[in-house]
N, C-alpha and C positions, 0 to 999 in steps of 0.2 A: 611501502606501507609504513604507517606511523605506529609506534609502540604506545598504545593507550595506557600501559602500566608504567611508563617512564615517569618518574617523579616530576620532570620538567613539563610534562604534558597534563598534569593534574588540573590546572586551571582551565585549560582548553577542554578537557574531557568533562569537567564539572559544568562549564558553560554550555557545552553541547547537550548534556543531559537535562539541564534546566530549560533551555530553549525547546528541546524536543518534547519535554514534558508539557510545556505550555501549548505547543502545536498539537500534541496528542489530545489535550482538553478541547481544543478547537475542532479537531477531527470528530470527537465524540459529540460535541454540540451540533456539528453539521449533520451527523448521522441521526441524532435525535430529531432534528427538523425534517430530515428525509423520511424518517419513520412516520411522521405526521403528514407528510406530503410526498409520497413515493412517485408522483407524476412529475416532479421538478428536476429536470436534468441539470439545472444550474447548481443544485446542491452537490451533485456528483462531480461536476467540474470543480467546484470549490474543494471538495475532498481531494481530488487528484492534484490540484495545485498545492494544497497544504502538505500532503504526504510527500510531494516532490521535494519540498524544502528539507524534510528530514532525510530523504534519500540522498540528496546531493551532499549534505554534511557527512552522512554515514560513509558514503563512498570515499570522500576526501580523507576521512580518518581510517580507512581500510577496514571498516566494519561490514564485511561482505554479506552476512546473513541479514543484518538489519537493512542494508541497502537493497538487497534483493526482495525482502518482504515489502518494503515501501514501493519498489518498482511494480511488484505484483498488484498492490493495492491501487496504484495509479492506473495501471492498464485495466484492471477489473472495473474500477469506478468509471473510467471513460467509456468502456465497452457497454456497461450496464446503462449508461445514460442514453444509449441508442436503441435500447430494447423497448418494445411496446407492451410486453406482457407484464402486468402488474405483479402477479405472483412471483415471477422470476426476479423482478426488482426487489420485492420484499425479502426473498431469500438472500439475495446479494447483500442487502443491508445488514442482515444477520451475520453473514460471513465477514463483512467489513468491520462489524463490531468485534468479532473474534480476532480479526487481524489487529485491531487496536489493543485488545487484551494481550496478544503476543508481543506487540511492540512494547507495551508497558513492562512485560516480563524481561525482555531483552535489554531495555534501558535500565531496569533495576539491576540486572546482572552486570552491566557495564559500570554503573555507579558503585556497586559493591565489590567489583572485581571477581565475580563468580562466573563459572562456565556452565553450570548445570541449571536445569529448570524442570518443572513438573508438567509442562505442556506436552500433550500428545501430538508431536509433529506429524506422524504418519496419518492420523485421523484428519488433521487439518489439511495436509497435502491432498488427501483423498477428496475432501470437500472442494478444494481449489481446482483439482483436475476435473471434477464433475461440472463445476461452474464454468471453467474454461471451455469445456465441450459445448456448452450452451451458447457461447459467444463466437464459435468458429466462423459463422457467416458474416461477422462484423469485422471489417478490415480497416476502418478509419482509425488513424492513430491518435486523434485528439477528439475531445468533446466539443461540439459546437451546437448550442441550442438556438442560436440566432439563424433564421433561414438564409439571410444573405451570407453569413459566415459559413454556413453548411456547404454552400457551393464552392467555397474557397478552400475548405479543409483538405489537407493532403491525405491520400490514402496511405495506410501503413501496411504494406504487404507482409511485413515481418512481425506485426504485433501478436498474432496468434501463435506463431512459432516461438517468438520471444517469451511469451507467457508460459508456454509449455516447458521451455528450457529452464526458466526461472523456478518453476514449481519442482521440476526434477532435481535441480541443483540445491534447492533450499535445505538447509540443515547439514550440508556436507562441508561447509566452510568452518564450522565450529568444532 
C-alpha cells in the first residue's frame, strides 16, 4: 500500500485528486442527463466506465474506501441499466448522486489530509442495501445496451454477492 501522506507522494496524490475531481464533474453531468432521460442505459454505462477510472486509481493508491465506493457505483449503475421500472431507475439516480457527494467528501479529505467527515455512512449503507436487494435478479456483470452485444455479455454470478460484500465492508477501512 502507498502512503499518501508521504511527502514524496504529494504530487501523485494532488494529480489523483485533480483528475478524480474532473471525473466527478463528468459523473454528475452524466447523472444530470440521466435525470432528464432515465430510459437511457447508455448513460448508466457511461457512469460505470467513468467511476471505474477513479476506482482503479484509488485501489492503486491503497484508498480502500474510495475504491470500494466507486466499485459499488459501477455495479449499481450497470445493474440499474438493466431494470425496466422507471421509478427504480429514478431512485437509483438519486442514490448515485449521493454517492458522488460522498466521493467529493472523501476526495476532499484526501486532499486536506483529514480522516473525518460528516456524512452518515450508516444511512447511506442502508440505502445501498435496499437498492442492492432490488437488483438481486440481475446477474449480468456489465451493461450492454446494444442488442447484439447483449447476447455476448458475460454473466457475473458474483456481482450480487460482490455488491453485498462491498456494502458491508464500506467504512471499515478508514
